[in-house]
N, C-alpha and C positions, 0 to 999 in steps of 0.2 A: 358394582363395576362389571362391565361386560367381559366375558372370558375371551382370551386370545385364541383365535383359530389358526392353526398352522397353515401357511400358504395364502392367507388372506391378509392383505396389508391393512394396518389400522387406519381409521378415519377420524376426523374431528380433532379433539384434543390429543387423542392418542397419536395421531400422525404428527402433530406439532411437537409433542414431546420426543418422538422418535427422530424427527429432523434436527431438533436442538441437540439431542444426544450425539448424532452423527457429526454435527458441526463442532461440538465441544471436543469429542474424541480426536477428530482430525486436527483441530487447532492445537490441542495439547501435544500430540505427537510431533507436529511440525515445529512447535516452539522448542521442544527438546532437541530436535535435529538442528535448528537454527543456533541454539546455544553451543552446540558442538562444532559449529562451522568456524574455521579461522577467519572467514570473510567478515563475520559480524564484529570482530574486534577492530578491524580496519574501518568498516563502513559506518558502524554505530558508536565507535569509541574514539579511535585515533583521529579520523577525518573531522568529525564535528568539533572535537576538542581543539585541534589545530586551527580550524577556521575561526572559531570563536575567540581564541587567543589573539588572532591577527586582526579581526574586524570589530570586536566589541569596543565601544568608546571607553576611554579611561576616565571620563567625567561621570561619576555616579548620578549626577543630577540631570543628565541628558536622557531622560526616560523614553522620549519618543524615538530617538535614534536607536537606543538599546533594544526597545521592543521590536522594532522593524528588523534589526540585524539578527537578533536571537531567533525570531520565528523564521526568517529567510534561510538561515544556515541549517536549522533543524529540518525544515521542509526539503531543502536541497539534498541533504544526506538521506532523507527518507526515500527520495527518488532512486538514489544509488542502491538502497536496500531492496527496492522493488525489482530493479533490473537483475540483480545478482541472486536474490533469495527467492522472492515470489515468482519471478519470471522463469526460473529454471525448474519449477516443481514437476511439471509433466515430464520433462526430459529426464530428470532424475528417477521418476517413477518407472519410466520405460526401461531405463538402463538397469535399475535394480530389480525389475520384475514385479513391482507392487501395483502397477497400473492394472494388471489383469484382475486382481482381486476387487478393485473398485468398480470395473466395468461389468463384471459378471455377478456382482452382488445384487441383493434385492432392493437396495436403496439407489436413488439417483446419484450417479458418480459425480455430477456437478456439485452436489452437496459436499462431497469429500474435497474437491478442488477448492471450493469457496472456504471451507473450514481450514484447509492448509494455508491458503493465502492469508486468512485472518490470523492464524497462529504466527506466521512470519512477520506480518505487519505489526501486530500487537507487541511482540517481543522487541522488534526494532524500535517501535515508538517508546516503549518503556526504557530501553537503553538510551535513546536520544534525550528523553525527558530527564534522566539521571545526569547525563553530561551537561545539559542546559542548566539544570539547577545548580550543579557544582560550579559551573562557570559564573553564574550570576552571583553566587555567594563569594566566590574568589574576588570578583571585581566590585563587590559591594553594591550591586545594582538593586534599586528599590522600585520595582515596577508596580504600576497601579493594578490593583486587583479588580477585574471587571465583574459585573453581575454573574452569579454562578450559572444561571440558565443559558444565556447566550454562549458562554464559554463551553458548557457541556454540549450544547447543540453543535458548535463548531468542531469540537474534538470528535464527536461521534460521526459527523459528516466527513471529516478528514479521513478517519479510519475506513469508512464505507467507500469513499472515493479511491483510497489506496488499494483496498481489497479488489474492487472492480477493475482497476488498472492492472494490478498484479495478475488477475485471472486472464485478462486480455493478452498481456505480454507473454504469459506462460503458453498460451495457445499459439500465438504468432511465432514464438521462438522455435517451437517444435515442428511447425509446418514448413520450415525451411532448413536446408542442410547447413546454412550459415547462421544458425541462431546465436552462437557465441559472438561471431563478428557483428551481427546486428545489435546485440546488446552493447558491445563496445562503441558502435557507431551512434547509438542513441544516448549514451551516458552524458558526455560532455556537451554536445549540441543543446540538450535540454537544460543543462546547467547554465549555458550562456544565453540561449534564446527562449527558454521556457518561462521567464518572468519570475523565477523563484528567488535567485540571489542577485541577479543583475537588474537594477531598476529599469522599468519599461522605457523611460525617457532616453536611456543609453543604447537601446536596441534600434537598429535602422528601421525607419518607418515601413519599408516594404516587407520586413520580416516579423513585425509585431503580431501578426495574425497567428503565428505559431503558438504564442503564449496563451491565446484564447482557447486552445484545444487541450491544454494541460490542466487537469483537475487540481493538482497540487498548487498551481499558481493561484487559483481562486481560494484554495484553503489558506494559503499564506495571506492573501488580501483580507479574507474574512477575519482571521485571528488578529491581524494587525489592527484592523478597524475596531474590533471589539476591545482590544487592549487600550486603544486611544480614545474610546468612547464615541466612535463615529458610526453612522448607519451602515449596515453590511448586508442588506437584503439582496442586492444584485449578486454579490459573491456567493451567497448561500444558494440562490437559485441556479447559478451557473454550475456549482458543484453538484447539485442534485441532478441536473440534466445530463452532464457529462458522465456521472457515475452510472446513470441508467443506460446511456448509450454504450458505455464500455462493457457493462454487465451483459446486455443483450447481444452485443457483438461477440463477446467471449463465449456465450452459451452456444451461438451458432457455430463458431469456429471449433469449439470442443467436439461437437458432433463430427465435424470434418476430420479432426485428429483421430477419433476412434475409428471412423470408417477407413481412413487411409492406413491406419495400423493393421486393421483386419485384412485389407487387400494385400499389403506387403508382407504379412506374416510376422510383423514385429510385435504384435500383441498376442502372446501365446496363451491359448485357452487350455487349461489342464483339467 
């Protein structure tokens, strides 16, 4: 094993292990912070439970409708979690003074941001999965179990898409003085026009293009198609493309966030 030289960054497998360690530490810290947030009780607990109690079919044999409603509600509530939890990560770091440590560290600060977004997303997804499972058992729903590989691919891509979107939102929210108001403005329009909970056929034709730009809409379509045994290649490709676009855009905006903070003196270097 090659000895570690102070001041020289590791390469190859050493660099990969270091990056994974940074991602894991950041995700773990953010998951703990998310657990302590009162918002998670509402967004990942009360809200999905209420929506599922209202919308799930009472007929246990209506599997197709149950699968669509269940996935739609959980994905919709995940969007709320992105706006309020992942979307505010940089703002909270600046307010609490932890952003400085990330920027002046020896590791790429974007790794820290991605890890924190992943921690918030994974914790929220876990809470939503628990609520969805409890609701399914309560109503006696017997959903078809899809092949494990397509299901796993869909879950991984949904998480990746959500992390990329959370990273982008976090950068956008901190680049404007009205980040909180922007979050409020985005929340319900995406609920209604984003194609997650409202069927696309009910959206006015001139506004349906909005749903094409929402990765979670494609995540919903993919999961529903997999649960119903239909081809889902188009939805998977759309998720991958939008996740890449959001991640690259978020990376560019993150540099703007850091540069602006330096110019304004809001990023204190000690």
